[in-house]
C-alpha positions as CSV (number, residue, x, y, z in Angstrom):
1,M,1.6,23.4,23.4
2,G,4.0,24.0,20.5
3,P,6.9,22.0,19.5
4,A,10.2,22.4,21.2
5,N,13.6,23.0,19.2
6,K,15.8,20.9,22.0
7,S,18.8,19.3,21.1
8,Q,18.9,15.8,22.2
9,L,20.5,12.5,21.2
10,S,17.3,10.5,21.1
11,P,14.1,12.6,21.0
12,S,11.3,11.2,23.1
13,T,8.8,12.5,20.8
14,F,8.3,14.0,17.5
15,W,5.6,16.7,16.7
16,L,3.5,15.6,13.3
17,M,2.7,19.2,11.6
18,G,0.1,17.8,8.9
19,I,-0.1,19.4,5.8
20,P,1.6,22.7,5.8
21,G,-0.4,25.4,4.5
22,L,-3.7,23.8,4.7
23,E,-4.1,23.5,8.7
24,H,-7.6,25.4,8.4
25,L,-8.8,22.5,6.3
26,H,-7.7,19.7,8.7
27,V,-11.1,19.1,9.8
28,W,-12.5,18.7,6.3
29,I,-9.8,16.9,5.0
30,G,-10.1,14.4,7.4
31,I,-13.8,13.5,6.3
32,P,-13.1,11.9,3.2
33,F,-10.0,10.1,4.1
34,C,-12.5,8.8,7.1
35,S,-14.8,7.6,4.7
36,M,-12.1,6.2,2.5
37,Y,-10.5,4.0,5.4
38,M,-14.0,2.6,6.7
39,V,-14.8,1.5,3.1
40,A,-11.1,-0.3,3.0
41,L,-12.1,-1.5,6.4
42,M,-15.3,-3.1,5.5
43,G,-14.3,-4.3,2.1
44,N,-11.0,-6.0,3.0
45,V,-12.7,-7.6,5.8
46,T,-15.8,-8.9,3.8
47,I,-13.4,-10.3,1.4
48,L,-11.2,-12.3,4.2
49,A,-14.7,-13.6,5.7
50,V,-16.3,-14.3,2.5
51,V,-12.8,-16.5,1.0
52,R,-12.7,-18.3,4.5
53,A,-16.4,-19.3,4.5
54,E,-16.7,-20.3,1.0
55,R,-14.4,-23.3,0.2
56,S,-15.1,-23.0,-3.9
57,L,-13.1,-19.6,-3.2
58,H,-10.0,-21.4,-2.1
59,E,-8.5,-20.6,-5.3
60,P,-5.0,-19.4,-6.1
61,M,-6.4,-15.8,-7.4
62,F,-8.7,-15.5,-4.1
63,L,-5.7,-16.6,-1.8
64,F,-3.6,-14.0,-3.2
65,L,-6.7,-11.4,-2.9
66,C,-6.4,-12.5,1.0
67,M,-3.1,-11.6,1.2
68,L,-3.4,-8.3,-0.6
69,S,-6.6,-7.6,1.9
70,V,-4.4,-8.0,5.0
71,T,-1.6,-5.8,3.6
72,D,-4.3,-3.0,2.7
73,L,-5.9,-3.6,6.4
74,V,-2.4,-3.3,8.1
75,L,-1.2,-0.3,5.9
76,S,-4.0,1.7,6.1
77,T,-4.5,1.1,10.0
78,S,-1.1,1.9,10.5
79,T,-1.5,5.7,9.5
80,L,-5.3,6.4,9.4
81,P,-6.2,6.3,12.8
82,R,-3.2,8.6,13.8
83,M,-4.0,10.7,11.1
84,L,-7.3,11.6,11.9
85,C,-6.1,12.4,15.3
86,L,-4.1,14.6,14.2
87,F,-7.0,16.3,12.0
88,W,-9.7,16.1,14.3
89,M,-7.8,16.3,17.8
90,E,-4.8,18.1,17.2
91,A,-2.8,15.2,18.5
92,H,0.3,16.2,16.9
93,D,2.7,14.7,19.4
94,I,4.3,11.0,18.5
95,T,6.7,9.3,20.5
96,F,10.0,8.4,19.1
97,D,9.1,4.8,19.2
98,A,5.9,4.8,17.9
99,C,7.3,7.1,14.9
100,L,9.8,4.3,14.2
101,A,7.2,1.5,14.3
102,Q,4.8,3.4,12.0
103,M,7.5,3.9,9.3
104,F,8.3,0.1,9.6
105,F,4.6,-0.9,8.9
106,I,4.3,1.6,6.2
107,H,7.3,1.0,4.1
108,S,7.5,-2.5,4.4
109,F,3.7,-3.4,4.0
110,T,4.0,-1.0,0.9
111,A,6.8,-3.3,-0.8
112,M,4.6,-6.3,0.3
113,E,1.6,-4.6,-1.5
114,S,3.8,-4.1,-4.5
115,G,4.6,-8.0,-4.2
116,F,1.1,-9.1,-4.2
117,F,0.2,-7.0,-7.3
118,L,3.1,-9.1,-8.9
119,A,1.6,-12.0,-7.7
120,M,-1.5,-11.8,-8.7
121,A,-0.3,-10.7,-12.1
122,I,1.4,-14.0,-12.6
123,D,-1.7,-16.0,-11.2
124,R,-3.7,-14.1,-14.0
125,Y,-0.7,-14.9,-16.6
126,V,-0.8,-18.8,-16.1
127,A,-5.0,-18.6,-16.0
128,I,-5.4,-17.1,-19.3
129,C,-2.0,-18.3,-20.9
130,D,-1.9,-21.4,-19.6
131,P,-5.0,-22.3,-18.0
132,L,-5.1,-26.4,-18.2
133,R,-1.9,-26.5,-15.9
134,H,-3.0,-23.6,-13.7
135,T,-3.6,-25.8,-10.6
136,T,-0.6,-27.8,-11.1
137,I,1.8,-24.6,-11.5
138,L,0.1,-22.8,-8.5
139,T,-0.3,-25.1,-6.1
140,N,-1.0,-24.2,-2.4
141,S,2.6,-25.0,-1.4
142,R,3.9,-22.8,-4.1
143,I,1.2,-20.0,-3.6
144,A,2.4,-20.0,0.4
145,K,5.9,-19.7,-0.6
146,M,5.4,-16.7,-2.9
147,G,3.1,-15.0,-0.1
148,A,6.3,-16.0,2.4
149,V,8.9,-14.2,0.1
150,V,7.0,-11.4,-0.4
151,V,6.7,-10.6,3.3
152,L,10.3,-11.6,3.7
153,R,11.4,-9.3,0.9
154,G,9.3,-6.3,2.8
155,V,10.4,-7.2,6.3
156,G,14.1,-7.8,5.3
157,F,14.6,-4.8,3.2
158,F,12.7,-2.5,5.4
159,S,13.6,-3.7,8.7
160,P,17.4,-1.7,8.5
161,H,15.1,1.9,8.5
162,P,14.0,2.2,12.2
163,I,17.2,0.7,13.0
164,L,19.5,3.2,10.9
165,L,17.5,6.3,12.4
166,K,17.9,5.3,16.0
167,Q,21.4,5.5,16.0
168,L,21.4,8.9,14.7
169,P,21.7,12.1,16.8
170,Y,18.7,14.7,16.3
171,C,20.0,18.2,17.2
172,R,17.8,20.1,14.9
173,T,13.8,21.1,14.8
174,R,11.6,18.1,16.0
175,I,8.8,19.0,13.9
176,I,7.9,16.5,11.0
177,A,6.4,18.5,7.9
178,H,4.5,15.4,7.3
179,T,0.8,13.7,8.1
180,Y,2.6,10.3,9.3
181,C,6.5,9.1,10.1
182,E,7.5,9.1,6.3
183,F,11.4,7.9,6.5
184,M,12.5,10.8,4.2
185,A,10.8,13.6,6.2
186,V,12.5,12.1,9.8
187,V,15.9,11.4,8.5
188,K,16.2,15.2,7.2
189,L,16.0,16.2,11.5
190,A,19.4,14.4,11.9
191,C,22.4,16.4,12.4
192,V,24.7,14.4,10.9
193,D,25.6,13.4,7.4
194,T,22.9,11.2,6.1
195,G,23.6,10.9,2.8
196,A,24.1,7.0,2.7
197,T,21.3,6.1,4.8
198,K,19.3,8.1,1.9
199,R,20.8,6.4,-0.8
200,Y,19.8,2.9,0.7
201,S,16.5,4.0,1.1
202,L,15.9,5.5,-2.4
203,S,17.7,2.2,-3.8
204,V,15.8,-0.5,-2.2
205,A,12.5,1.3,-2.9
206,S,13.6,1.9,-6.8
207,V,14.9,-1.7,-7.1
208,I,11.5,-2.9,-5.4
209,G,9.3,-0.9,-7.6
210,S,11.1,-0.8,-10.9
211,C,11.5,-4.9,-10.7
212,D,7.7,-5.6,-9.4
213,G,6.6,-3.0,-12.3
214,F,8.5,-4.4,-14.9
215,F,7.4,-8.0,-14.4
216,I,3.7,-7.0,-13.8
217,A,3.9,-5.0,-17.2
218,L,5.5,-8.0,-19.0
219,S,2.7,-10.2,-17.3
220,Y,-0.2,-7.9,-18.6
221,V,1.5,-7.6,-22.2
222,L,1.6,-11.4,-22.8
223,I,-2.0,-11.6,-21.3
224,L,-3.1,-9.0,-23.5
225,R,-1.3,-11.0,-26.5
226,A,-3.4,-13.9,-25.3
227,V,-6.7,-12.1,-25.1
228,F,-6.6,-11.1,-28.6
229,R,-6.2,-14.4,-29.9
230,L,-9.4,-15.7,-28.1
231,P,-11.8,-17.0,-30.9
232,S,-14.7,-16.0,-28.7
233,R,-15.1,-12.1,-28.9
234,E,-17.2,-12.0,-25.4
235,A,-14.4,-13.9,-23.9
236,S,-12.0,-11.5,-25.1
237,L,-14.3,-8.7,-23.9
238,K,-14.7,-10.3,-20.5
239,A,-11.1,-11.0,-19.9
240,L,-10.0,-7.4,-21.1
241,G,-12.7,-6.0,-18.5
242,T,-10.7,-7.8,-15.8
243,C,-7.7,-7.2,-16.7
244,G,-8.5,-3.4,-17.1
245,S,-9.8,-3.1,-13.6
246,H,-6.9,-4.7,-12.2
247,V,-4.5,-2.3,-14.4
248,C,-6.6,0.6,-13.0
249,V,-5.6,-0.2,-9.2
250,I,-2.0,-1.1,-9.9
251,L,-1.4,2.6,-11.9
252,V,-3.2,4.4,-9.2
253,F,-0.5,2.6,-6.7
254,Y,2.5,2.9,-8.8
255,S,1.5,6.6,-10.2
256,T,1.5,8.0,-6.7
257,A,4.1,6.1,-5.3
258,V,6.5,7.1,-8.5
259,F,5.4,10.7,-7.7
260,T,6.6,10.5,-4.1
261,F,10.0,8.9,-4.9
262,L,10.7,11.4,-7.8
263,T,9.8,14.3,-5.5
264,H,12.1,13.0,-3.0
265,R,15.1,12.6,-5.1
266,F,14.4,15.5,-7.8
267,G,11.0,17.6,-7.1
268,H,12.9,20.1,-4.4
269,N,10.3,22.8,-6.4
270,V,7.1,20.9,-5.9
271,A,5.0,22.4,-3.1
272,P,4.9,20.2,0.2
273,Q,1.3,20.3,0.5
274,I,1.1,18.6,-3.1
275,H,4.0,16.3,-2.0
276,I,2.3,15.2,1.3
277,F,-1.1,15.0,-0.3
278,I,-0.1,12.4,-3.1
279,A,2.2,10.6,-0.2
280,N,-1.0,10.2,1.3
281,M,-3.0,9.1,-1.7
282,Y,-0.7,5.7,-2.1
283,L,-1.5,4.6,1.4
284,L,-5.4,5.5,1.1
285,V,-6.5,5.0,-2.6
286,P,-5.4,1.5,-3.2
287,P,-6.7,0.2,0.3
288,F,-10.2,1.7,-0.6
289,L,-10.1,0.5,-4.2
290,N,-8.9,-3.2,-4.1
291,P,-12.0,-4.5,-2.4
292,I,-14.0,-2.7,-5.0
293,V,-12.3,-4.0,-8.2
294,Y,-11.1,-7.2,-6.9
295,G,-14.2,-7.9,-4.7
296,I,-17.2,-6.3,-6.2
297,R,-16.3,-7.1,-9.7
298,T,-15.3,-10.9,-9.1
299,K,-18.3,-12.7,-9.6
300,K,-18.1,-15.5,-7.0
301,I,-17.4,-13.0,-4.2
302,R,-20.2,-10.7,-5.3
303,E,-22.8,-13.6,-5.5
304,Y,-21.6,-14.9,-2.2
305,V,-22.3,-11.7,-0.7
306,L,-25.7,-10.9,-2.0
307,S,-26.8,-14.2,-1.1
308,F,-26.0,-13.8,2.6
309,L,-27.6,-10.5,2.7
310,R,-30.7,-12.0,1.0
311,V,-30.8,-14.8,3.7
312,K,-29.8,-12.1,6.5
313,F,-32.6,-9.8,5.7
314,S,-35.4,-12.2,4.5
């Protein structure tokens, strides 16, 4: 049954279109998306299990990594299962309340992801630039406070999104030209002036993204300066390798997020399928890459997993 163009104050359901123009490829697009989700699920759960089981990993870096893993699990699970239902079972309908809940989880946990990237960059800066005071600066109490600030910031700034949209009248089509309930895609369906609502969303996203991005970049510039001053070439290369992989993950997250933000603001001529595909990438790729880069490339986690597998299958 197709979507109805019914005028109503608060629609009971919306109709998720998917990727416009690529509907015939939805089944095939779902295969790599599902594969990435399964890797993200297994990788992040493994990191949480390993850090919980191994007391020697109860260090700032791994505690922040656990926070990032939880964020990745929530972020990917709030979008991928529903998206795969759309691709494989043509389940286009989503209730209004479920749509608002999905929107809240996507935007608030994206902000948390950015915040935890910043926290991990600060941890790496202290570990490399001031190693003797690393444990005294980043105590368990401070780590907990930093994590709480990141979570409260994400919840606080993005809780108004579903509340604002709940109050709007919807008298246009209920078709959302997207694979999930993205704020800007939903707000366009309202039949009143939503300029102030759009400005609030774009302002919050730009302030959080730019501030986090600036301090992450500053942290890694200071880290690189300290790395190049190390007397041992081997130590310098090891530190560069670790930081390089971290920077790659961060760049993937921020480049796709910035592309999506700029498309909403300026890119009216960007093809919808390109915009939607990139918007999916910044929800899919970081949760997929994070456990690979931060987990497999981390010696302690890699050794623990390998030793566990040897015992299990010996």
